[in-house]
MDAnalysis code that builds the backbone (N, CA, C; Angstrom):
import MDAnalysis as mda
import numpy as np

u = mda.Universe.empty(249, n_residues=83, atom_resindex=np.repeat(np.arange(83), 3), trajectory=True)
u.add_TopologyAttr("name", ["N", "CA", "C"] * 83)
u.add_TopologyAttr("resid", np.arange(1, 84))
u.add_TopologyAttr("resname", ["MET", "LYS", "LYS", "GLY", "ILE", "HIS", "PRO", "GLU", "ASN", "TYR", "ARG", "LEU", "VAL", "ALA", "PHE", "LYS", "ASP", "MET", "SER", "ASN", "GLU", "ASP", "VAL", "PHE", "ILE", "THR", "LYS", "SER", "THR", "ALA", "GLU", "THR", "LYS", "GLU", "THR", "ILE", "GLU", "VAL", "ASP", "GLY", "VAL", "GLU", "TYR", "PRO", "VAL", "ILE", "LYS", "LEU", "GLU", "ILE", "SER", "ARG", "SER", "SER", "HIS", "PRO", "TYR", "TYR", "THR", "GLY", "LYS", "SER", "LYS", "LEU", "VAL", "ASP", "THR", "ALA", "GLY", "ARG", "ILE", "ASP", "LYS", "PHE", "LYS", "ASN", "LYS", "TYR", "ALA", "LYS", "PHE", "LYS", "LYS"])
u.atoms.positions = np.array([
    [0.763, -1.133, -0.042],
    [-0.017, 0.076, -0.049],
    [0.913, 1.152, 0.136],
    [0.517, 2.183, -0.833],
    [1.322, 3.391, -0.965],
    [1.257, 4.239, 0.338],
    [2.183, 4.950, 0.690],
    [2.084, 5.781, 1.938],
    [1.563, 6.987, 1.319],
    [0.747, 7.804, 2.359],
    [0.576, 9.273, 2.118],
    [-0.601, 9.370, 1.113],
    [-1.226, 8.534, 0.568],
    [-2.187, 8.585, -0.467],
    [-3.699, 8.727, 0.130],
    [-3.731, 7.853, 1.226],
    [-5.087, 7.720, 1.937],
    [-5.553, 8.835, 3.188],
    [-6.764, 9.285, 2.931],
    [-7.074, 10.243, 4.128],
    [-6.965, 9.802, 5.403],
    [-6.901, 10.743, 6.335],
    [-6.493, 10.331, 7.649],
    [-7.547, 10.813, 8.615],
    [-8.681, 11.607, 8.064],
    [-9.699, 12.288, 8.868],
    [-10.985, 11.539, 8.798],
    [-10.863, 10.125, 8.990],
    [-11.980, 9.218, 8.976],
    [-12.781, 9.505, 10.408],
    [-14.064, 9.499, 10.289],
    [-14.819, 9.560, 11.505],
    [-16.157, 8.887, 11.439],
    [-16.871, 8.773, 12.442],
    [-18.180, 8.119, 12.214],
    [-19.204, 8.997, 11.700],
    [-20.004, 8.536, 10.863],
    [-20.961, 9.307, 10.004],
    [-22.243, 8.419, 10.013],
    [-23.349, 9.302, 10.218],
    [-24.520, 8.494, 9.911],
    [-25.151, 8.751, 8.476],
    [-25.307, 7.566, 7.871],
    [-25.938, 7.790, 6.510],
    [-27.452, 7.333, 6.585],
    [-28.412, 8.241, 6.009],
    [-29.722, 8.171, 6.187],
    [-30.516, 8.029, 4.663],
    [-31.159, 6.837, 4.413],
    [-32.037, 6.400, 3.432],
    [-33.062, 7.259, 3.624],
    [-33.357, 8.229, 2.382],
    [-34.614, 9.168, 2.558],
    [-35.668, 8.363, 2.002],
    [-35.758, 7.204, 1.438],
    [-36.806, 6.575, 0.669],
    [-37.670, 5.777, 1.952],
    [-36.712, 5.161, 2.877],
    [-37.357, 4.529, 4.059],
    [-36.824, 4.801, 5.320],
    [-36.172, 5.980, 5.512],
    [-35.909, 6.675, 6.748],
    [-34.818, 5.429, 7.650],
    [-34.303, 4.689, 7.032],
    [-33.202, 3.870, 7.562],
    [-31.897, 4.580, 7.887],
    [-31.348, 4.418, 9.168],
    [-30.053, 5.165, 9.389],
    [-28.851, 4.065, 9.604],
    [-27.765, 4.115, 9.044],
    [-26.510, 3.232, 9.356],
    [-25.415, 4.112, 9.642],
    [-24.645, 3.538, 10.573],
    [-23.397, 4.483, 11.015],
    [-22.190, 3.633, 10.563],
    [-21.305, 4.394, 9.850],
    [-20.032, 3.821, 9.407],
    [-19.125, 4.926, 9.368],
    [-17.651, 4.663, 8.993],
    [-16.627, 5.567, 9.080],
    [-16.441, 6.159, 7.787],
    [-16.607, 7.506, 7.734],
    [-16.374, 8.024, 6.160],
    [-15.724, 9.464, 6.490],
    [-15.009, 9.837, 5.238],
    [-14.439, 11.316, 5.232],
    [-15.316, 12.421, 4.498],
    [-16.553, 11.869, 4.152],
    [-17.445, 12.767, 3.465],
    [-17.639, 14.151, 4.319],
    [-17.774, 15.233, 3.675],
    [-18.086, 16.299, 4.440],
    [-19.549, 16.776, 4.471],
    [-20.094, 17.161, 5.608],
    [-21.501, 17.594, 5.781],
    [-21.633, 18.519, 6.893],
    [-22.695, 19.580, 6.679],
    [-22.791, 20.570, 7.761],
    [-24.207, 19.975, 8.706],
    [-24.827, 19.084, 8.219],
    [-26.020, 18.670, 8.782],
    [-25.562, 17.500, 9.974],
    [-26.307, 17.469, 11.057],
    [-26.201, 16.254, 11.878],
    [-27.413, 15.745, 12.305],
    [-27.494, 14.345, 12.984],
    [-28.603, 13.692, 13.497],
    [-28.138, 12.988, 14.716],
    [-29.154, 13.012, 15.532],
    [-28.980, 12.120, 16.652],
    [-29.451, 10.752, 16.819],
    [-28.666, 9.887, 16.920],
    [-28.871, 8.483, 17.117],
    [-28.448, 7.881, 18.243],
    [-29.351, 7.113, 18.983],
    [-29.206, 6.708, 20.269],
    [-28.536, 7.531, 21.367],
    [-28.932, 8.920, 21.267],
    [-28.323, 9.926, 22.179],
    [-27.143, 10.373, 21.741],
    [-26.415, 10.024, 20.630],
    [-25.139, 10.598, 20.232],
    [-25.496, 11.154, 18.909],
    [-24.855, 12.566, 18.725],
    [-24.898, 13.357, 17.468],
    [-23.923, 12.943, 16.606],
    [-24.363, 12.620, 15.384],
    [-23.305, 12.346, 14.124],
    [-23.517, 13.204, 13.172],
    [-22.576, 13.522, 12.340],
    [-22.768, 14.084, 10.942],
    [-23.540, 13.283, 10.075],
    [-24.472, 13.824, 9.241],
    [-25.314, 12.783, 8.389],
    [-25.204, 13.096, 6.919],
    [-25.270, 11.971, 6.281],
    [-25.165, 12.163, 4.769],
    [-26.536, 11.454, 4.352],
    [-27.363, 12.219, 3.485],
    [-28.528, 11.838, 3.067],
    [-28.494, 11.075, 1.666],
    [-29.096, 9.879, 1.613],
    [-28.981, 8.943, 0.421],
    [-30.429, 8.739, -0.039],
    [-30.612, 8.723, -1.423],
    [-31.837, 8.451, -2.105],
    [-32.084, 7.068, -2.046],
    [-31.138, 6.235, -2.103],
    [-31.355, 4.634, -2.099],
    [-30.061, 3.968, -1.525],
    [-30.392, 3.131, -0.673],
    [-29.120, 2.415, -0.003],
    [-29.449, 0.818, 0.021],
    [-28.743, 0.081, 0.607],
    [-28.750, -1.305, 0.759],
    [-30.263, -1.665, 1.218],
    [-30.789, -1.026, 2.038],
    [-31.901, -1.323, 2.915],
    [-33.318, -0.923, 1.937],
    [-33.015, -0.268, 0.777],
    [-34.010, -0.089, -0.144],
    [-33.868, -0.465, -1.603],
    [-32.840, -0.877, -1.750],
    [-32.469, -1.201, -3.308],
    [-33.171, -2.456, -3.568],
    [-33.666, -2.664, -4.801],
    [-34.395, -4.099, -5.119],
    [-33.480, -4.971, -5.162],
    [-32.160, -4.797, -5.603],
    [-31.266, -5.855, -5.651],
    [-30.982, -6.643, -4.270],
    [-30.849, -5.817, -3.276],
    [-30.740, -6.484, -1.866],
    [-31.973, -6.850, -1.302],
    [-33.079, -6.156, -1.354],
    [-34.071, -6.576, -0.673],
    [-35.023, -7.653, -1.315],
    [-34.793, -7.760, -2.647],
    [-35.572, -8.996, -3.499],
    [-37.064, -8.315, -3.873],
    [-37.237, -7.041, -3.608],
    [-38.600, -6.442, -3.867],
    [-38.365, -5.358, -4.731],
    [-39.335, -5.176, -5.766],
    [-39.340, -4.186, -6.752],
    [-40.097, -3.041, -6.034],
    [-39.257, -2.057, -5.785],
    [-39.942, -0.945, -5.270],
    [-39.672, 0.381, -6.120],
    [-40.549, 1.078, -6.550],
    [-40.313, 2.227, -7.523],
    [-40.197, 3.437, -6.746],
    [-39.087, 4.149, -6.957],
    [-38.840, 5.527, -6.307],
    [-38.935, 6.684, -7.419],
    [-39.958, 7.398, -7.574],
    [-40.090, 8.270, -8.528],
    [-39.869, 9.825, -7.835],
    [-38.764, 10.191, -8.015],
    [-38.299, 11.559, -7.222],
    [-38.734, 12.735, -8.252],
    [-38.772, 12.492, -9.625],
    [-39.003, 13.807, -10.305],
    [-40.126, 13.666, -11.131],
    [-41.063, 12.704, -11.090],
    [-42.316, 12.591, -12.175],
    [-41.876, 11.938, -13.265],
    [-40.848, 11.202, -13.291],
    [-40.254, 10.777, -14.672],
    [-41.255, 9.631, -15.191],
    [-41.848, 9.030, -14.275],
    [-42.588, 7.803, -14.774],
    [-44.063, 8.501, -15.474],
    [-44.549, 9.446, -14.937],
    [-45.567, 10.127, -15.467],
    [-45.139, 10.889, -16.786],
    [-44.071, 11.481, -16.927],
    [-43.610, 11.857, -18.033],
    [-43.573, 11.080, -19.247],
    [-42.890, 9.655, -18.767],
    [-42.786, 8.561, -19.742],
    [-44.221, 8.078, -20.308],
    [-44.970, 7.945, -19.420],
    [-46.505, 7.338, -19.771],
    [-47.168, 8.311, -20.525],
    [-46.966, 9.768, -20.281],
    [-47.727, 10.601, -21.078],
    [-47.361, 10.753, -22.552],
    [-45.960, 10.766, -22.655],
    [-45.072, 10.764, -23.921],
    [-45.572, 9.688, -24.831],
    [-45.682, 8.430, -24.410],
    [-45.814, 6.980, -25.021],
    [-47.297, 6.681, -25.026],
    [-48.105, 7.453, -24.382],
    [-49.537, 7.226, -24.485],
    [-50.204, 7.113, -25.753],
    [-49.799, 7.759, -26.827],
    [-50.134, 8.252, -28.331],
    [-50.049, 6.827, -28.981],
    [-49.020, 5.831, -28.586],
    [-48.757, 4.738, -29.202],
    [-49.492, 3.458, -28.641],
    [-50.358, 3.757, -27.755],
    [-50.944, 2.638, -26.963],
    [-52.128, 2.355, -27.977],
    [-52.461, 1.064, -28.084],
    [-53.532, 0.538, -29.002],
    [-54.843, 0.395, -28.146],
])
């Protein structure tokens, strides 16, 4: 392993899945100004749209997350081709 190329400012960070409100804590160097309290301890928080707890590959369930109305736009666009 090369010396001096890895960050040294690792700290505990809470990652919050916004689609199902799941929170998990791990070490990270990611910068954030927001914090969250988990089990009485305050951690910096990184918000995620999808994580291991909501991704269909890991859950085995097909869950549709439509954050920008993309599905409605698609349906409206291709409705004219429907027989």
